[in-house]
C-alpha positions in Angstrom: 4.8 18.9 19.7 7.2 16.0 20.8 8.2 15.8 24.0 11.7 14.9 25.0 12.2 13.0 28.8 15.3 13.2 29.8 16.1 10.5 32.5 19.0 11.4 35.0 21.0 7.9 36.4 22.6 8.4 40.0 25.1 6.3 40.5 25.7 5.6 44.2 27.9 7.5 46.3 28.9 9.5 43.3 27.9 13.2 43.3 24.9 14.0 41.6 26.0 16.4 38.8 29.2 14.4 38.0 28.9 13.1 34.6 28.4 9.3 34.1 31.0 7.9 32.5 28.8 5.1 30.7 26.3 7.0 28.8 22.6 4.6 28.3 22.7 4.4 24.8 19.6 5.5 23.1 16.8 4.0 22.5 16.0 2.9 19.4 12.8 3.8 18.0 9.4 1.3 17.7 8.2 1.0 14.4 4.5 0.4 13.2 4.0 -0.8 10.1 0.6 -0.9 8.6 -0.4 -2.5 5.4 -3.9 -1.6 3.5 -5.7 -3.8 0.7 -6.6 -2.2 -2.2 -6.6 1.4 -1.1 -6.7 3.9 -4.0 -6.2 8.1 -4.0 -10.2 8.3 -3.2 -9.2 8.0 0.4 -7.1 11.1 1.3 -8.4 14.7 0.3 -4.9 15.3 0.2 -4.3 13.1 -2.9 -7.4 13.7 -4.7 -9.4 16.3 -3.7 -12.4 13.5 -3.9 -15.5 15.4 -2.1 -17.5 13.2 0.6 -15.1 10.6 1.3 -15.6 10.1 4.9 -11.8 9.0 6.1 -11.1 11.1 9.2 -8.6 8.9 11.0 -6.6 8.8 7.9 -6.7 12.3 6.8 -5.5 12.7 11.0 -2.7 10.6 10.2 -1.3 12.5 7.4 -2.1 16.1 8.8 0.8 14.6 12.1 3.9 13.6 9.7 4.9 13.3 5.9 2.2 12.5 3.4 3.7 11.6 -0.1 1.8 12.7 -2.6 3.5 11.3 -5.7 4.2 8.0 -4.4 3.8 4.1 -6.5 3.7 1.0 -6.1 6.4 -1.4 -7.3 4.2 -3.4 -9.2 -0.1 -2.9 -10.0 -0.7 -6.6 -7.7 -0.6 -8.0 -4.4 2.5 -10.4 -4.5 4.3 -8.5 -6.3 4.3 -5.6 -4.8 4.0 -7.1 -1.1 7.2 -9.2 -2.0 9.0 -6.1 -3.6 8.3 -3.8 -0.3 9.1 -6.8 2.1 12.3 -8.0 0.0 13.6 -4.9 -1.3 13.8 -6.1 -4.7 12.3 -4.7 -7.4 10.3 -7.3 -10.0 12.5 -7.0 -12.7 15.3 -8.2 -10.9 13.2 -10.8 -8.5 11.3 -11.9 -11.3 8.3 -12.4 -9.4 5.6 -10.7 -11.6 2.0 -12.0 -10.7 -0.2 -13.1 -7.6 1.0 -16.8 -8.2 4.5 -16.4 -7.3 6.2 -17.6 -4.4 8.4 -15.4 -3.3 10.0 -18.3 -0.9 10.8 -20.5 -3.9 12.7 -18.3 -5.6 16.3 -18.7 -5.9 17.3 -15.0 -6.6 15.8 -14.0 -3.3 17.5 -16.9 -1.7 19.1 -15.7 1.6 17.6 -12.1 1.8 16.8 -10.7 4.2 12.9 -9.3 4.3 12.2 -6.4 6.8 11.3 -7.7 9.5 14.2 -10.4 9.9 16.5 -7.4 9.1 14.8 -5.4 12.6 15.2 -9.1 14.4 18.5 -9.4 13.4 19.5 -6.2 14.9 17.8 -6.6 18.7 13.3 -5.9 17.6 11.0 -8.1 18.2 8.8 -8.6 15.1 5.0 -9.3 15.2 2.9 -9.3 12.6 -1.0 -10.0 12.3 -3.6 -9.7 8.9 -2.4 -9.4 5.3 1.0 -8.4 4.8 2.3 -10.8 2.7 0.2 -11.7 -0.3 -2.6 -14.0 0.9 -5.2 -15.9 -1.0 -8.3 -16.5 1.0 -11.0 -18.5 0.2 -14.6 -18.9 1.8 -14.6 -22.6 3.1 -10.4 -23.0 3.1 -7.2 -22.3 5.0 -5.2 -19.7 3.9 -3.0 -20.3 0.7 -0.4 -17.3 1.4 3.3 -17.0 1.0 4.1 -15.9 4.9 7.4 -17.5 6.3 7.9 -18.0 10.0 11.4 -16.9 10.1 10.1 -13.4 9.9 8.0 -13.3 13.1 8.6 -14.1 16.6 4.9 -13.9 16.5 2.0 -13.9 13.8 -1.5 -13.9 14.7 -3.6 -15.5 13.9 -1.1 -18.0 12.8 1.9 -18.2 10.1 -0.3 -19.9 7.5 -3.7 -18.3 8.1 -2.8 -14.4 8.0 -6.5 -12.9 8.1 -9.1 -13.8 10.7 -12.0 -16.4 9.5 -14.2 -14.0 7.0 -17.9 -12.4 7.9 -20.4 -13.2 4.8 -23.6 -12.7 3.8 -25.5 -16.3 4.2 -25.7 -16.1 0.0 -22.9 -15.1 -2.0 -23.6 -13.1 -4.5 -25.8 -10.9 -3.1 -26.1 -8.5 -6.0 -27.4 -10.8 -8.4 -26.9 -9.8 -12.1 -29.0 -9.8 -15.8 -28.2 -10.4 -19.0 -24.4 -11.3 -19.7 -22.9 -14.0 -16.9 -21.2 -12.5 -13.6 -17.5 -12.1 -14.1 -16.6 -13.5 -10.6 -18.2 -14.3 -7.5 -16.3 -11.8 -5.2 -16.8 -8.9 -7.2 -19.8 -8.6 -4.8 -20.8 -6.0 -2.4 -23.6 -5.6 0.5 -24.0 -3.9 4.2 -23.8 -6.0 7.1 -26.1 -6.3 10.1 -23.6 -8.0 11.9 -22.0 -6.5 14.7 -18.0 -4.9 13.9 -16.9 -6.9 16.4 -16.9 -10.0 14.1 -15.3 -8.2 11.4 -11.9 -10.3 10.4 -10.2 -6.5 10.5 -11.6 -5.5 14.0 -10.2 -8.6 15.4 -6.6 -8.3 13.9 -6.8 -4.6 15.3 -7.9 -5.9 18.6 -4.8 -8.2 18.3 -3.0 -5.3 17.5 -3.7 -2.8 20.4 -3.3 -6.0 22.6 0.3 -6.0 21.7 0.3 -2.6 22.4 -0.3 -2.4 25.9 2.3 -5.0 26.3 5.5 -4.0 28.2 8.4 -4.1 26.0 11.9 -5.2 27.3 13.0 -4.5 23.2 12.6 -2.3 20.8 9.5 -3.7 18.5 8.4 -3.8 14.7 4.8 -4.7 14.5 3.0 -4.9 11.3 -0.4 -4.4 11.2 -2.1 -5.5 7.7 -6.1 -4.3 7.2 -8.0 -6.3 4.6 -10.5 -4.0 3.6 -11.4 -2.3 0.9 -10.5 -5.8 -0.9 -13.2 -7.2 -2.2 -16.0 -8.7 -1.2 -17.4 -5.3 -0.1 -19.2 -6.6 2.8 -19.3 -4.4 5.7 -21.7 -3.1 7.9 -24.6 -1.0 7.0 -23.7 2.2 9.0 -20.6 2.6 6.6 -22.8 2.2 3.7 -25.3 4.5 5.1 -22.4 7.5 4.8 -23.0 7.1 1.1 -26.0 7.3 -0.4 -26.4 6.2 -4.1 -28.3 9.8 -4.8 -25.0 11.0 -3.9 -22.5 8.6 -6.1 -20.8 10.6 -9.2 -18.9 7.1 -10.8 -16.0 7.9 -12.4 -15.5 10.3 -15.5 -14.7 8.3 -18.7 -13.8 10.2 -22.0 -15.8 9.1 -25.1 -14.0 7.0 -27.7 -10.8 7.3 -25.3 -9.3 3.9 -26.5 -9.3 4.8 -30.1 -5.4 6.2 -30.7 -4.1 4.5 -28.1 -1.3 1.7 -29.3 -2.5 -2.5 -29.4 -1.2 -3.2 -25.6 -2.5 0.0 -24.2 -5.9 -1.2 -25.6 -5.8 -4.6 -24.4 -4.6 -2.9 -20.7 -7.0 -4.2 -18.1 -9.2 -5.9 -20.8 -9.9 -9.1 -18.3 -11.7 -6.1 -15.8 -12.8 -4.9 -18.7 -15.8 -7.4 -18.7 -16.5 -6.6 -15.0 -17.0 -3.3 -16.2 -19.6 -4.5 -19.0 -21.3 -6.1 -16.5 -21.5 -3.5 -14.0 -22.9 -1.5 -17.3 -25.7 -4.1 -18.3 -26.6 -4.1 -14.6 -27.0 -1.0 -14.0 -24.5 -1.1 -10.9 -22.2 1.3 -11.0 -23.2 3.4 -8.5 -24.0 0.6 -6.2 -20.6 -1.3 -6.9 -18.7 2.3 -6.0 -20.7 2.6 -2.6 -19.8 -0.6 -1.8 -15.8 0.7 -2.4 -16.3 3.9 -0.4 -18.3 1.8 2.4 -15.3 -0.2 2.5 -12.6 2.4 2.7 -14.3 4.4 5.7 -14.5 0.9 7.2 -11.0 0.7 7.3 -10.6 4.2 8.0 -12.2 3.1 11.5 -10.3 0.8 12.3 -7.2 2.5 11.9 -8.2 5.2 14.0 -9.1 2.5 16.7 -5.2 1.3 16.0 -3.7 5.0 16.4 -5.7 5.9 19.4 -4.6 3.1 20.9 -0.8 3.6 19.9 -1.5 7.4 21.4 -2.3 5.8 24.8 0.1 3.2 25.0 3.8 3.5 26.6 5.6 3.7 23.5 3.5 6.5 21.7 6.5 9.0 21.8 9.1 6.5 20.3 7.4 5.2 17.6 7.6 5.7 13.8 4.5 5.4 12.4 4.5 3.8 8.3 1.0 3.4 6.4 0.7 2.0 3.1 -1.5 0.7 0.5 0.0 -2.1 -2.1 -1.5 -0.4 -5.3 -4.3 1.6 -6.7 -7.6 0.5 -7.7 -9.7 1.4 -10.4 -13.7 2.2 -9.9 -14.5 1.9 -13.9 -12.4 4.7 -14.9 -10.6 3.6 -17.5 -13.6 0.9 -18.5 -11.9 -1.4 -16.1 -11.8 -2.3 -12.3 -9.4 -3.7 -9.6 -5.7 -3.0 -10.8 -3.2 -4.6 -12.9 -2.3 -1.8 -14.9 0.2 1.0 -15.6 -2.1 3.7 -15.6 -1.5 6.0 -12.3 -5.3 5.2 -11.0 -3.5 1.7 -10.6 -0.2 2.6 -9.6 -0.5 5.6 -7.2 -0.9 5.0 -3.3 -0.9 6.6 -0.4 2.1 6.7 1.5 2.1 8.5 5.0 5.2 8.4 7.6 5.7 10.0 11.0 8.9 9.9 12.5 9.3 11.7 15.7 11.7 14.2 15.7 12.1 14.0 12.1 8.9 14.7 10.4 6.9 17.9 10.8 2.8 17.9 10.7 1.4 18.4 8.0 4.4 17.9 5.5 4.1 17.4 1.9 6.7 15.7 -0.7 5.8 16.7 -4.4 9.0 14.0 -5.6 8.6 10.7 -7.1 9.1 7.7 -4.6 8.3 4.1 -4.6 7.2 1.9 -2.2 10.7 -0.1 -2.6 11.9 3.5 -0.9 10.4 2.2 2.2 13.0 -0.8 3.4 15.7 1.6 3.7 13.9 4.2 4.7 12.8 2.5 7.7 16.7 1.0 8.6 18.0 4.9 8.1 15.2 6.1 10.5 15.8 3.5 12.9 19.9 3.7 12.8 20.7 0.6 11.2 22.9 -0.4 8.3 21.6 -0.4 5.1 21.1 -3.4 3.4 22.9 -3.1 -0.1 20.5 -5.6 -1.4 17.6 -2.8 -1.5 16.5 -1.5 -4.9 14.7 1.6 -3.4 16.3 4.9 -1.1 16.2 5.8 1.8 13.6 8.8 1.7 15.0 10.2 4.7 16.5 13.5 3.2 13.0 14.1 1.8 11.4 13.7 5.4 13.8 16.7 6.3 13.6 18.3 3.4 10.1 17.6 1.1 11.5 20.3 -1.3 14.9 18.7 -2.4 15.0 18.1 -5.9 15.0 14.1 -6.9 15.9 12.8 -10.0 14.7 9.3 -9.9 11.5 8.4 -11.2 9.1 5.9 -9.5 9.5 2.5 -11.6 6.2 0.2 -11.5 6.2 -3.6 -13.2 3.1 -5.1 -14.5 4.6 -8.7 -15.2 7.8 -9.0 -17.2 8.8 -6.1 -19.6 6.0 -3.9 -19.3 6.6 -0.6 -17.1 5.9 2.6 -16.3 8.4 5.1 -15.2 6.5 8.5 -13.2 8.1 11.6 -12.8 7.3 14.9 -11.1 5.0 15.5 -13.9 5.0 13.1 -16.4 4.0 9.3 -16.7 5.6 7.2 -19.3 4.6 3.7 -20.2 6.7 1.1 -22.0 5.3 -1.9 -23.6 6.9 -5.0 -23.6 6.4 -5.1 -27.5 7.9 -1.4 -28.0 4.1 0.2 -27.5 4.1 3.8 -25.3 2.0 6.3 -23.4 2.9 9.5 -22.6 0.8 11.7 -19.9 1.3 15.3 -19.1 -0.3 14.9 -15.6 -0.3 19.0 -15.0 -2.9 19.3 -17.5 -4.4 15.7 -18.1 -4.5 14.2 -14.8 -7.3 11.4 -16.3 -4.7 10.1 -18.8 -6.9 10.7 -21.9 -4.2 12.1 -24.5 -1.2 9.8 -25.1 2.0 12.2 -26.2 4.3 9.2 -26.5 4.8 10.5 -30.3 4.6 14.1 -29.8 7.7 15.9 -30.6 7.2 18.4 -28.5 7.2 16.2 -25.4 10.4 13.4 -26.9 12.6 15.5 -24.3 10.6 14.4 -21.4 10.2 11.3 -22.7 14.1 10.8 -23.6 14.4 11.6 -19.9 12.3 9.1 -18.3 13.3 6.2 -21.0 17.0 6.3 -19.3 15.6 4.7 -16.3 13.8 1.6 -18.3 15.5 -1.9 -16.9 18.1 -3.4 -19.5 17.2 -6.4 -18.3 14.2 -8.4 -17.1 14.5 -11.4 -15.2 12.2 -14.7 -16.1 9.1 -15.1 -14.5 9.4 -17.5 -11.7 7.4 -20.8 -12.0 3.7 -20.5 -11.1 2.7 -22.4 -8.1 -0.4 -24.3 -8.6 
């Protein structure tokens, strides 16, 4: 229930019932912009139906507003996805295709207003903390990220270090392998006995709580980035204890599933397929899933602290909350890990919008949407002018009526020329060399049966193909 508070201004010497000649302008809504790294659709029961995942705060937040159950990233990699969200420009137009493309040095994005800059330009205070733009962090080195000072009035801990110093075990990797060589030192997991207060996400949320408690003389745009469940999966032991190994079921993999796929599809996820071979050879599949789930529940704990602080703050009734994650995450399904593919487990994301006076509690929308739609949606909700350079659409009509038809599919790009198009029922993939995949998600959620060559589904494929980009921008130069 939304409480409306009416304030009457009594002018000295005027009758109490006389109308004011100069009514105060309505207060613009605040924005709480929550980014989560690497959270797939396991983290919300309403998205996947996977039992036993402990995310009470995600579930409660979804119950307060609109959950888009068919939302997809613009690209299944951290940097191109975040760049697309924050600039409003799709990867196939910007040329930002990988984690090593610095959007700030991109001529196609020159003079473009980012999302926080748009709010600053219209009278908002913009503050941020945690991983918002892409950042590459190493154990003993500084942040190597793509944050930009002109986007923010203040950033925590600093513009050049988005994530507070990480907490690591005394020796890494903790998990020692047998047989084949370990694929990557940060593909690791272990419970920590350190207090939760030392975790970098906890430090970021402490900062965010402090910001929410401050008095505000202007509306605010506050971005809060939670790093977990990104690898390595080091979180306090109590979150590992939620998931006993004997109760973990690794994802199903259909035997021989790759045999009938075209060459590009067979190669998809190949770099992380080496990770899967190592996991299987070392009998670590359940352990790795445990590490991921523990990190998801830790993230949920920090989210709960943040939302509780918002609810206690003076801004609670006038703050729009949007929660998103930059892409999905493979956990051995398709015999690969992490992201970097155009299959649904890599592209599908949680997207929650709670907009007082607009969204209804417990709303669900099954229409295909893109994270590119966040930028124009927030401008629309705040009553700000649209940005003509945005590639997405405002979702306000669907926030009000989730049953409205939507013809436009979600477009996902994985490096140059490789695209997926997700409609309400079908998921179509088109590779740069012309290889294709098509899946009927109503009957084949695991995407095991490629229908791209089946005449019975030619019309569905043709409808999605209409939305393929006709031009693909050259890839931006890679930063060292």
